[in-house]
VEXPA-280216 format. One record per residue (C-alpha): residue number from 1; residue in three letters; y, z, x. Coordinates in nm, 3 decimals, decimal comma, m for minus. Each point is the difference from the previous one (the first is absolute). Layout:
<atoms>
+-------+-------+---------+---------+---------+
! gutor ! vomar !   north !      up !    east !
+-------+-------+---------+---------+---------+
!   NUM !   Ala !       Y !       Z !       X !
...
+-------+-------+---------+---------+---------+
</atoms>
This chain:
<atoms>
+-------+-------+---------+---------+---------+
! gutor ! vomar !   north !      up !    east !
+-------+-------+---------+---------+---------+
!     1 !   Met !  11,043 !  23,507 !   3,977 !
!     2 !   Ala !   0,259 !  m0,284 !   0,002 !
!     3 !   Lys !  m0,087 !  m0,093 !   0,370 !
!     4 !   Asp !  m0,357 !  m0,014 !  m0,111 !
!     5 !   Ala !   0,081 !  m0,227 !  m0,253 !
!     6 !   Gly !   0,178 !  m0,195 !   0,183 !
!     7 !   Val !  m0,251 !  m0,058 !   0,272 !
!     8 !   Ala !  m0,281 !  m0,070 !  m0,288 !
!     9 !   Glu !   0,261 !  m0,270 !  m0,135 !
!    10 !   His !   0,035 !  m0,138 !   0,326 !
!    11 !   Gly !  m0,375 !   0,004 !   0,055 !
!    12 !   Ser !  m0,060 !  m0,185 !  m0,326 !
!    13 !   Phe !   0,268 !  m0,232 !   0,068 !
!    14 !   Ala !  m0,130 !  m0,112 !   0,335 !
!    15 !   Ala !  m0,361 !  m0,020 !  m0,165 !
!    16 !   Lys !   0,136 !  m0,237 !  m0,263 !
!    17 !   Asp !   0,229 !  m0,170 !   0,285 !
!    18 !   Tyr !  m0,294 !  m0,059 !   0,268 !
!    19 !   Gln !  m0,349 !  m0,118 !   0,023 !
!    20 !   Asp !  m0,191 !  m0,042 !   0,315 !
!    21 !   Pro !  m0,047 !  m0,379 !   0,068 !
!    22 !   Pro !  m0,371 !  m0,105 !   0,008 !
!    23 !   Pro !  m0,172 !  m0,033 !   0,352 !
!    24 !   Ala !  m0,032 !  m0,312 !   0,128 !
!    25 !   Pro !  m0,347 !  m0,162 !  m0,005 !
!    26 !   Leu !  m0,220 !   0,003 !   0,303 !
!    27 !   Ile !  m0,061 !  m0,362 !  m0,017 !
!    28 !   Asp !   0,231 !  m0,211 !  m0,190 !
!    29 !   Ala !  m0,129 !  m0,393 !   0,035 !
!    30 !   Glu !   0,260 !  m0,087 !  m0,288 !
!    31 !   Glu !   0,278 !   0,068 !   0,246 !
!    32 !   Leu !  m0,122 !  m0,310 !   0,195 !
!    33 !   Thr !   0,077 !  m0,224 !  m0,295 !
!    34 !   Lys !   0,383 !   0,117 !  m0,028 !
!    35 !   Trp !   0,292 !  m0,162 !   0,192 !
!    36 !   Ser !   0,148 !   0,336 !   0,009 !
!    37 !   Phe !  m0,277 !   0,131 !   0,224 !
!    38 !   Tyr !   0,089 !  m0,279 !   0,252 !
!    39 !   Arg !   0,340 !   0,037 !  m0,030 !
!    40 !   Ala !  m0,011 !   0,360 !   0,082 !
!    41 !   Val !  m0,220 !  m0,073 !   0,315 !
!    42 !   Ile !   0,257 !  m0,259 !   0,126 !
!    43 !   Ala !   0,274 !   0,283 !  m0,052 !
!    44 !   Glu !  m0,223 !   0,233 !   0,225 !
!    45 !   Phe !  m0,022 !  m0,263 !   0,272 !
!    46 !   Ile !   0,365 !  m0,093 !  m0,002 !
!    47 !   Ala !   0,117 !   0,375 !  m0,019 !
!    48 !   Thr !  m0,218 !   0,082 !   0,297 !
!    49 !   Leu !   0,120 !  m0,284 !   0,202 !
!    50 !   Leu !   0,335 !   0,101 !  m0,048 !
!    51 !   Phe !  m0,030 !   0,335 !   0,064 !
!    52 !   Leu !  m0,175 !  m0,070 !   0,334 !
!    53 !   Tyr !   0,231 !  m0,277 !   0,098 !
!    54 !   Ile !   0,294 !   0,231 !  m0,026 !
!    55 !   Thr !  m0,119 !   0,324 !   0,139 !
!    56 !   Val !  m0,172 !  m0,133 !   0,283 !
!    57 !   Leu !   0,296 !  m0,231 !   0,114 !
!    58 !   Thr !   0,200 !   0,349 !  m0,038 !
!    59 !   Val !  m0,222 !   0,153 !   0,235 !
!    60 !   Ile !   0,000 !  m0,274 !   0,266 !
!    61 !   Gly !   0,373 !  m0,029 !  m0,043 !
!    62 !   Tyr !   0,055 !   0,367 !   0,075 !
!    63 !   Lys !  m0,218 !   0,005 !   0,308 !
!    64 !   Ser !   0,152 !  m0,304 !   0,150 !
!    65 !   Gln !   0,338 !   0,140 !  m0,053 !
!    66 !   Thr !  m0,094 !   0,333 !   0,179 !
!    67 !   Asp !  m0,193 !  m0,160 !   0,287 !
!    68 !   Thr !   0,166 !   0,101 !   0,329 !
!    69 !   Thr !  m0,190 !  m0,237 !   0,211 !
!    70 !   Val !   0,130 !  m0,333 !  m0,121 !
!    71 !   Gly !   0,309 !  m0,145 !   0,170 !
!    72 !   His !   0,254 !   0,087 !  m0,270 !
!    73 !   Gly !  m0,092 !   0,355 !   0,018 !
!    74 !   Gly !  m0,103 !   0,176 !  m0,301 !
!    75 !   Asp !   0,145 !   0,308 !  m0,143 !
!    76 !   Gln !  m0,232 !   0,262 !  m0,068 !
!    77 !   Cys !   0,212 !   0,134 !  m0,292 !
!    78 !   Gly !   0,063 !  m0,350 !  m0,150 !
!    79 !   Gly !  m0,197 !  m0,182 !  m0,253 !
!    80 !   Val !  m0,075 !   0,148 !  m0,337 !
!    81 !   Gly !  m0,238 !   0,289 !   0,164 !
!    82 !   Ile !  m0,280 !   0,170 !  m0,170 !
!    83 !   Leu !   0,211 !   0,070 !  m0,324 !
!    84 !   Gly !   0,095 !  m0,341 !  m0,042 !
!    85 !   Ile !  m0,382 !  m0,120 !   0,056 !
!    86 !   Ala !  m0,080 !   0,244 !  m0,269 !
!    87 !   Trp !   0,282 !  m0,104 !  m0,245 !
!    88 !   Ala !  m0,153 !  m0,369 !   0,060 !
!    89 !   Phe !  m0,330 !   0,118 !  m0,129 !
!    90 !   Gly !   0,099 !   0,190 !  m0,277 !
!    91 !   Gly !   0,285 !  m0,192 !  m0,125 !
!    92 !   Met !  m0,219 !  m0,324 !  m0,013 !
!    93 !   Ile !  m0,278 !   0,178 !  m0,192 !
!    94 !   Phe !   0,309 !   0,096 !  m0,236 !
!    95 !   Val !   0,108 !  m0,357 !  m0,047 !
!    96 !   Leu !  m0,344 !  m0,180 !  m0,025 !
!    97 !   Val !  m0,148 !   0,303 !  m0,256 !
!    98 !   Tyr !   0,308 !  m0,064 !  m0,217 !
!    99 !   Cys !  m0,050 !  m0,356 !   0,012 !
!   100 !   Thr !  m0,369 !  m0,018 !  m0,043 !
!   101 !   Ala !  m0,091 !   0,301 !  m0,204 !
!   102 !   Gly !   0,022 !  m0,192 !  m0,353 !
!   103 !   Ile !  m0,213 !  m0,280 !   0,135 !
!   104 !   Ser !  m0,284 !   0,191 !   0,207 !
!   105 !   Gly !   0,092 !   0,340 !   0,011 !
!   106 !   Gly !   0,141 !  m0,022 !   0,340 !
!   107 !   His !  m0,276 !   0,126 !   0,219 !
!   108 !   Ile !   0,057 !  m0,173 !   0,356 !
!   109 !   Asn !  m0,246 !   0,229 !   0,137 !
!   110 !   Pro !  m0,373 !   0,004 !   0,018 !
!   111 !   Ala !  m0,009 !   0,379 !  m0,017 !
!   112 !   Val !   0,225 !  m0,012 !  m0,326 !
!   113 !   Thr !  m0,228 !  m0,227 !  m0,172 !
!   114 !   Phe !  m0,301 !   0,202 !   0,121 !
!   115 !   Gly !   0,148 !   0,331 !  m0,148 !
!   116 !   Leu !   0,093 !  m0,171 !  m0,325 !
!   117 !   Phe !  m0,333 !  m0,130 !  m0,031 !
!   118 !   Leu !  m0,185 !   0,335 !   0,056 !
!   119 !   Ala !   0,230 !   0,130 !  m0,273 !
!   120 !   Arg !  m0,121 !  m0,287 !  m0,230 !
!   121 !   Lys !   0,360 !  m0,157 !  m0,006 !
!   122 !   Val !  m0,163 !  m0,346 !   0,105 !
!   123 !   Ser !  m0,308 !  m0,174 !  m0,009 !
!   124 !   Met !  m0,205 !  m0,056 !   0,293 !
!   125 !   Ile !   0,050 !  m0,388 !   0,000 !
!   126 !   Arg !   0,376 !   0,051 !  m0,004 !
!   127 !   Ala !   0,000 !   0,250 !   0,294 !
!   128 !   Ile !  m0,241 !  m0,209 !   0,181 !
!   129 !   Met !   0,241 !  m0,309 !  m0,037 !
!   130 !   Tyr !   0,323 !   0,203 !   0,045 !
!   131 !   Met !  m0,137 !   0,108 !   0,327 !
!   132 !   Val !  m0,111 !  m0,331 !   0,118 !
!   133 !   Ala !   0,344 !  m0,132 !  m0,090 !
!   134 !   Gln !   0,186 !   0,299 !   0,166 !
!   135 !   Cys !  m0,175 !  m0,040 !   0,337 !
!   136 !   Leu !   0,039 !  m0,384 !   0,011 !
!   137 !   Gly !   0,348 !   0,053 !  m0,103 !
!   138 !   Ala !   0,027 !   0,236 !   0,289 !
!   139 !   Ile !  m0,123 !  m0,229 !   0,257 !
!   140 !   Cys !   0,226 !  m0,269 !  m0,108 !
!   141 !   Gly !   0,311 !   0,210 !   0,004 !
!   142 !   Val !  m0,082 !   0,108 !   0,387 !
!   143 !   Ala !  m0,091 !  m0,374 !   0,070 !
!   144 !   Leu !   0,351 !  m0,101 !  m0,119 !
!   145 !   Val !   0,148 !   0,280 !   0,213 !
!   146 !   Lys !  m0,185 !  m0,143 !   0,299 !
!   147 !   Ala !   0,100 !  m0,374 !  m0,097 !
!   148 !   Leu !   0,370 !   0,109 !   0,006 !
!   149 !   Gln !  m0,013 !   0,215 !   0,307 !
!   150 !   Lys !  m0,211 !  m0,114 !   0,223 !
!   151 !   Ser !   0,160 !   0,130 !   0,313 !
!   152 !   His !   0,045 !   0,373 !  m0,128 !
!   153 !   Tyr !  m0,331 !   0,042 !  m0,226 !
!   154 !   Lys !  m0,273 !   0,039 !   0,259 !
!   155 !   Lys !   0,243 !   0,201 !   0,273 !
!   156 !   Tyr !   0,117 !   0,260 !  m0,265 !
!   157 !   Gly !  m0,357 !   0,080 !  m0,154 !
!   158 !   Gly !  m0,021 !  m0,231 !  m0,276 !
!   159 !   Gly !   0,071 !   0,299 !  m0,256 !
!   160 !   Ala !  m0,361 !   0,117 !   0,023 !
!   161 !   Asn !  m0,098 !   0,335 !  m0,079 !
!   162 !   Glu !  m0,171 !   0,200 !   0,289 !
!   163 !   Leu !  m0,052 !   0,361 !   0,057 !
!   164 !   Ala !   0,272 !   0,099 !   0,262 !
!   165 !   Asp !  m0,066 !   0,159 !   0,330 !
!   166 !   Gly !  m0,038 !   0,393 !  m0,003 !
!   167 !   Tyr !  m0,161 !  m0,001 !  m0,365 !
!   168 !   Ser !  m0,369 !   0,026 !  m0,069 !
!   169 !   Thr !  m0,175 !  m0,184 !  m0,261 !
!   170 !   Gly !  m0,030 !   0,281 !  m0,218 !
!   171 !   Val !   0,410 !   0,046 !  m0,014 !
!   172 !   Gly !   0,014 !  m0,372 !  m0,060 !
!   173 !   Leu !  m0,273 !   0,024 !  m0,291 !
!   174 !   Ser !   0,186 !   0,285 !  m0,156 !
!   175 !   Ala !   0,327 !  m0,157 !  m0,003 !
!   176 !   Glu !  m0,154 !  m0,317 !  m0,158 !
!   177 !   Ile !  m0,177 !   0,211 !  m0,268 !
!   178 !   Ile !   0,299 !   0,242 !  m0,073 !
!   179 !   Gly !   0,249 !  m0,282 !   0,014 !
!   180 !   Thr !  m0,178 !  m0,229 !  m0,239 !
!   181 !   Phe !  m0,057 !   0,309 !  m0,238 !
!   182 !   Val !   0,367 !   0,060 !  m0,011 !
!   183 !   Leu !   0,043 !  m0,372 !  m0,108 !
!   184 !   Val !  m0,245 !  m0,041 !  m0,242 !
!   185 !   Tyr !   0,033 !   0,352 !  m0,162 !
!   186 !   Thr !   0,370 !  m0,134 !  m0,037 !
!   187 !   Val !  m0,116 !  m0,323 !  m0,138 !
!   188 !   Phe !  m0,223 !   0,195 !  m0,272 !
!   189 !   Ser !   0,275 !   0,241 !  m0,086 !
!   190 !   Ala !   0,275 !  m0,281 !  m0,013 !
!   191 !   Thr !  m0,200 !  m0,213 !  m0,245 !
!   192 !   Asp !  m0,179 !   0,255 !  m0,217 !
!   193 !   Pro !   0,049 !  m0,106 !  m0,345 !
!   194 !   Lys !  m0,020 !   0,345 !  m0,143 !
!   195 !   Arg !   0,310 !   0,113 !   0,246 !
!   196 !   Ser !   0,178 !  m0,297 !  m0,129 !
!   197 !   Ala !  m0,055 !   0,118 !  m0,365 !
!   198 !   Arg !   0,084 !   0,370 !   0,074 !
!   199 !   Asp !   0,317 !  m0,097 !   0,222 !
!   200 !   Ser !   0,119 !  m0,307 !  m0,153 !
!   201 !   His !   0,363 !   0,153 !  m0,016 !
!   202 !   Val !  m0,017 !   0,014 !   0,403 !
!   203 !   Pro !   0,075 !  m0,351 !   0,123 !
!   204 !   Val !  m0,202 !  m0,040 !   0,315 !
!   205 !   Leu !  m0,096 !  m0,303 !   0,129 !
!   206 !   Ala !  m0,369 !  m0,016 !   0,091 !
!   207 !   Pro !   0,040 !  m0,201 !   0,308 !
!   208 !   Leu !   0,266 !   0,216 !   0,155 !
!   209 !   Pro !  m0,219 !   0,310 !   0,068 !
!   210 !   Ile !  m0,294 !  m0,219 !   0,143 !
!   211 !   Gly !   0,259 !  m0,157 !   0,226 !
!   212 !   Phe !   0,122 !   0,341 !   0,099 !
!   213 !   Ala !  m0,346 !   0,102 !   0,078 !
!   214 !   Val !  m0,063 !  m0,277 !   0,228 !
!   215 !   Phe !   0,311 !   0,072 !   0,166 !
!   216 !   Met !  m0,064 !   0,350 !   0,051 !
!   217 !   Val !  m0,352 !  m0,065 !   0,130 !
!   218 !   His !   0,120 !  m0,213 !   0,252 !
!   219 !   Leu !   0,219 !   0,236 !   0,134 !
!   220 !   Ala !  m0,249 !   0,242 !   0,030 !
!   221 !   Thr !  m0,282 !  m0,235 !   0,169 !
!   222 !   Ile !   0,176 !  m0,277 !   0,192 !
!   223 !   Pro !  m0,054 !   0,220 !   0,319 !
!   224 !   Ile !  m0,359 !   0,052 !  m0,063 !
!   225 !   Thr !  m0,148 !  m0,332 !  m0,130 !
!   226 !   Gly !   0,294 !  m0,222 !  m0,073 !
!   227 !   Thr !  m0,089 !   0,080 !  m0,376 !
!   228 !   Gly !  m0,259 !  m0,217 !  m0,142 !
!   229 !   Ile !  m0,068 !   0,175 !  m0,346 !
!   230 !   Asn !  m0,046 !  m0,361 !  m0,121 !
!   231 !   Pro !  m0,354 !  m0,192 !   0,134 !
!   232 !   Ala !   0,158 !  m0,325 !  m0,042 !
!   233 !   Arg !   0,315 !   0,046 !   0,174 !
!   234 !   Ser !  m0,242 !   0,135 !   0,298 !
!   235 !   Leu !  m0,230 !  m0,263 !  m0,020 !
!   236 !   Gly !   0,271 !  m0,278 !  m0,035 !
!   237 !   Ala !   0,162 !   0,088 !   0,341 !
!   238 !   Ala !  m0,335 !   0,074 !   0,187 !
!   239 !   Val !  m0,130 !  m0,326 !  m0,095 !
!   240 !   Ile !   0,289 !  m0,206 !   0,147 !
!   241 !   Tyr !   0,090 !   0,224 !   0,296 !
!   242 !   Asn !  m0,375 !   0,015 !   0,065 !
!   243 !   Gln !  m0,015 !   0,245 !   0,260 !
!   244 !   Glu !  m0,302 !   0,245 !   0,087 !
!   245 !   Lys !   0,204 !   0,330 !  m0,072 !
!   246 !   Ala !   0,124 !  m0,130 !  m0,346 !
!   247 !   Trp !  m0,376 !  m0,066 !  m0,086 !
!   248 !   Asp !  m0,128 !   0,300 !   0,177 !
!   249 !   Asp !   0,232 !   0,226 !  m0,216 !
!   250 !   Gln !  m0,048 !  m0,199 !  m0,328 !
!   251 !   Trp !  m0,258 !   0,210 !  m0,147 !
!   252 !   Ile !   0,245 !   0,257 !  m0,028 !
!   253 !   Phe !   0,221 !  m0,182 !  m0,218 !
!   254 !   Trp !  m0,237 !  m0,076 !  m0,258 !
!   255 !   Val !  m0,217 !   0,305 !  m0,009 !
!   256 !   Gly !   0,321 !   0,227 !  m0,024 !
!   257 !   Pro !   0,177 !  m0,189 !  m0,255 !
!   258 !   Phe !  m0,316 !  m0,040 !  m0,221 !
!   259 !   Phe !  m0,084 !   0,370 !   0,016 !
!   260 !   Gly !   0,336 !   0,121 !  m0,053 !
!   261 !   Ala !   0,032 !  m0,242 !  m0,322 !
!   262 !   Ala !  m0,340 !   0,140 !  m0,108 !
!   263 !   Ile !   0,120 !   0,360 !   0,010 !
!   264 !   Ala !   0,352 !  m0,093 !  m0,180 !
!   265 !   Ala !  m0,204 !  m0,162 !  m0,281 !
!   266 !   Phe !  m0,191 !   0,328 !  m0,028 !
!   267 !   Tyr !   0,273 !   0,228 !   0,022 !
!   268 !   His !   0,208 !  m0,185 !  m0,263 !
!   269 !   Gln !  m0,282 !  m0,074 !  m0,258 !
!   270 !   Phe !  m0,216 !   0,298 !   0,021 !
!   271 !   Ile !   0,263 !   0,273 !   0,099 !
!   272 !   Leu !   0,337 !  m0,077 !  m0,133 !
!   273 !   Arg !  m0,130 !  m0,215 !  m0,286 !
!   274 !   Ala !  m0,278 !   0,236 !  m0,094 !
!   275 !   Gly !  m0,261 !  m0,296 !   0,016 !
!   276 !   Ala !  m0,256 !   0,269 !   0,126 !
!   277 !   Ala !   0,088 !   0,238 !  m0,296 !
!   278 !   Lys !  m0,030 !  m0,285 !  m0,229 !
!   279 !   Ala !  m0,349 !  m0,071 !   0,125 !
!   280 !   Leu !  m0,111 !   0,342 !  m0,022 !
!   281 !   Gly !   0,133 !   0,049 !  m0,344 !
!   282 !   Ser !  m0,194 !  m0,309 !  m0,108 !
!   283 !   Phe !  m0,334 !   0,080 !   0,162 !
!   284 !   Arg !   0,033 !   0,383 !  m0,152 !
!   285 !   Ser !   0,072 !  m0,172 !  m0,342 !
!   286 !   Ser !  m0,316 !  m0,233 !   0,049 !
!   287 !   Ser !  m0,215 !   0,284 !   0,104 !
!   288 !   His !   0,062 !   0,194 !  m0,316 !
!   289 !   Val !  m0,065 !  m0,275 !  m0,239 !
+-------+-------+---------+---------+---------+
</atoms>
C-alpha cells in the first residue's frame, strides 16, 4: 500500500509538473516576420558549414597520411584511423548542437529536421528553410576544404559518400536507414521534455548522447557507405567532388536517412510516448458521444 501510495504520489507530481507542449502548426507564416527565425536559419547554415569543414578535412588528412604511394611513404597504421574519423563527426555534432540548440534547436541534418517535422516539433516552413540552409552550408563547408587543400582534395576522394566495393545496394541502404534511426531516436529521447521533467535529477547534457550516437554509427558504417546519415553532408561532398560514382549512389543517402528518420519519429511518438493510444482513446470517446 505504501508503495502504491508512493507511485500515486509520484504520478500526481509528474502530472502537475509536466504538460506536453502543443504541436507546431503545419504552416506558420508568422515565423517569416520574426528575426529569431532568420537567426535560427543562419545558425543552421554556419553550423553545417563548420561540421563539413572539420569532418571532411579529417577524412582527407587521414587518407593522405596513410597513402603508401607518395614519396614520403605513408604509414598504414598512421593518422587518426576510423576511430578518429568517427570521433571527428561525433565530437563536432556534440560541440555544434551544444552551441546552436538554444538558437535553432541544433538540427544540422535534414533527416533530423524531417523527423522533428513529422512529429510536429517544427513547422513546414521552418523545416524547409532549415534543410535549404543545411545543404548550402554543407556545400560551402566542402568548398572551403577544397580551396585550402587543392592538392589533396580530388586525390583522396573529397570526403564523398559512396557505396564501398563488395556491398550490395540493399546493404548500403539498410545501413543508412538503421544508422539514421539510431541518431534520430536518440535526438527524440535526449530532447523529450517529459523525460527532462521526470529525470530532472539526472544531469545529462542532451548534445552528449546525440554526439555519441553519431560516433557509434560511424564506427559501424564507415566501411560500408562512408556513413551518410545526413543528406546535407552527402550532398555537399558530392556537389564539390562531382564524380559519377558519388552521384550514382547519392539517392541512397537521401532515401535511407529520410526513411530511418520517419521510422524513429513514428516509434518515439506513437509507441514510446503512446500517441497511438491517445489517438485511439480520443476516437473511442467521440464515438460514445
